[in-house]
N, C-alpha and C positions, 0 to 999 in steps of 0.2 A: 683293708678295714674302711670302714665304708667314707671314714675320713680324706681317706686318703683317694681314696677314687674319687668322691664327689669334689677332691680341689682339684683334682688333675683336669676333671671334665671342663670345658667350653661348650655352653648353652647358644642354643641360633637365638636371637634376643626381638622383635618386633620390634616398629617403630616406636612405639610406647612405655620401653623398658620391659616386656615382657616378656617371658621365655615362649619360643612358636609351640603353638601345640605337641608337637612331633617329640617334643624335648623329655626325655627324665625329669622327675620328678615336678608336672606339671599333674592335673589333676586326673585325666587318660591316661599316664605313666606316672602311678606316683612312685615314692622312693622309700621302700624299707630300711628302716632304722635299725641294723643290730646294734650299732655303739653305744653302749648307756651314759657315754661319754656326750655325745651328740645329741643323746635326750634333753639328759641334763642343764647339757649348754642351750637350750630352747625353752625348756622347761619355768626360768626365771622370769617371771614376770613382765618387766622394760623389755628383753629383748624376742617377745611373745609379741611385745606391744610393736615394736619395730619393726618384727620381720613382717607384721601382716601388715603394719603398713606400706612399706615397698614393695609386699604384694600385690594390695589394693591398689597403690596409689600411684605406683609404678618410682624409679627415680630419687632419691632424697640426698641430703646431704648433712649431717651430725647434727646436723643446727634444725634446719628442719624437723630430724626426729626427734629435735628436742622437744618438741610441744608436745608430740604426739610422747611420748615416754613419760611424761614430768622430769624429766632430769638436766642440767647441763649439756652441757654440745660435750662437753670432755669426755664425761661421765661414760655419751651416748658414743660418743670415739670407741673407746672401750668398746661399750659392747657391741658395734662394728661390727669391731678387729675379734672377738672371741667366734659371732656366731661365723666371719669369713672361716675361719680357722675352722670349722666342723661343715664346713661349705653350703649355708645354708643365702648365706651373699654375695657377694665380693664387689670389688671396687667399680664405675663409669667413668672414664674417662668422657667418654663423646659426651654425654648430657653435661658435665664439666664449661657455664660462662665467662670460666679466664683461667691459668692456672690453678688459683690460687684455693677453687674449689675441687671438696674432694666427695662426687657425689659414687654415693650405692645404687643399685640392684638388689632381684632377688633371684636368687639361681634355684631355688627350692622352695615352690608354693603348694608341693602339694604328700603325703609320705604316709607311713602305714603303720604302725607301730603295732610290734608284735604281740599276740596271741600263743595260749598255749602253754606248751612243754620249750620254754628259755633258760638260760643260768638265770642264779637267782637276782646279778646285779639286771639282768637285761628287764627282766617281770620290773623288781624297784623303779627302775630309770622310767619304765614302760607308764606304772602308776605312778609318778610325779607330773610326767608330763599330759599325762590323761589328768591327771585332773586341774593339769594350771592351766590346759584347754578348756575344763569346766567350768571352771571360776569367772573369767573371764567371758564365755558365754553366761553365765547368773550376772554378772557385774548388768553387761547389755539388757540383758532379760529385765534387771531390775528398775533400771535404768529405764526402760519404757510403761512398766509398772504405772512410778514413778509423774510418770506424766502421759500416758496413755491420751487423756483426755483432750494436751492440744492437740493431739494429731487429727485430720480431714477426716471427716467420717465414712470418707471411702476406703481407706486406708485401718483405720479399727474393723473398720467392718470385712476386709482382708486378711486382717495380720491376727496373731493367735496362735495355742496350742490345742496339736488336734491327739487325743488318748485313744487307745485303739489296742485289740489283739487278736491274734494268729492262732492259727493250731497247722503248725507247718512243716515237712520232713527235713533236712540240712542242708539239701542238696535245692530246694523251694527257696527256702528261704534265701541260699547264695545267689537263684537268679530271680527275687524279687532286690534284694541288696544293688546285682550290677544293672537291672530295671530304672533300679531309684539314682542310678549314679549315669546313666547317658539321658536321664529326665535333665537331672538337674543342668546334666552339661547343657543342653539348652539354651537356658537362659543363667545361665553362668555369666558371660558375656566382659570376661577382665579386659577386652580392650575397650576403651571409649566410647572405638568410631562402633560399633558393633550394638552398643543401645541407644534404645528410641527415644522417645521426646516420652518425656517426666518418670524415667525404669531411674529406681532410686534402692542404695544395697538393702540388702529385707539379709537376716543371718535366720537359718533353718543348721538344726542340729537334732536326726534321729538317729535312735537310739534302741537297739534292737536284745531288750535283755532278758533271760529265760525264764521263764514262771513258775520251773519246776527243780525238783531237787537232781544233783548230779548223782550218777548212778552209783554202785555202790563198786567197790573192785570187780567182788566177786561175777555181778553181774555185767560190765565195761568191759572184762578178755574175753567173759560168751562169746560178749553182742561183735568181737575182733574173730573169734575161732570159726 
């Protein structure tokens, strides 16, 4: 099970509490989620917020996560333990200021959601997790739209959405996705030490959605022969 494997692995961690670039669950080596319980655990909005906070800001206690999730520290402790049960986070004693603190750090910062032919339980959980991530992104987008005029002119000129159309083969689309991931990797800079002066955090969403109907079963079978 994915949960068992994730919980037994110990990732190498950089000085600021981030998994090393070679570790499983990093952007260059995302974990494939196949356990529907694991996906449903992360789909909870509060857990999604806590997981994102640890991945972006580094180790934090339940009290520090409480403000991000809008919950009490005790509720955050429960959600942190749930995330730990499924391998997304783990306790980080090395970042404790004293014996009373219980900092947590992220174990998985990147994952892949299964697509294609999967059992119904996996498909349902994957859709739930995808919807939760989309809702989080839309909330951020709406927040920017409401306060767009408050941002400096140079940021307003650089930010925004782009809509386009491509005509590609599956192989070309896969190659394009790989190129985009590699390009984003040049600017991801999860470690603070990598960020130049003036760098701020930007959320990026890329949706590659088919603008055509799926083939009929007979046509699909003929294409495989």
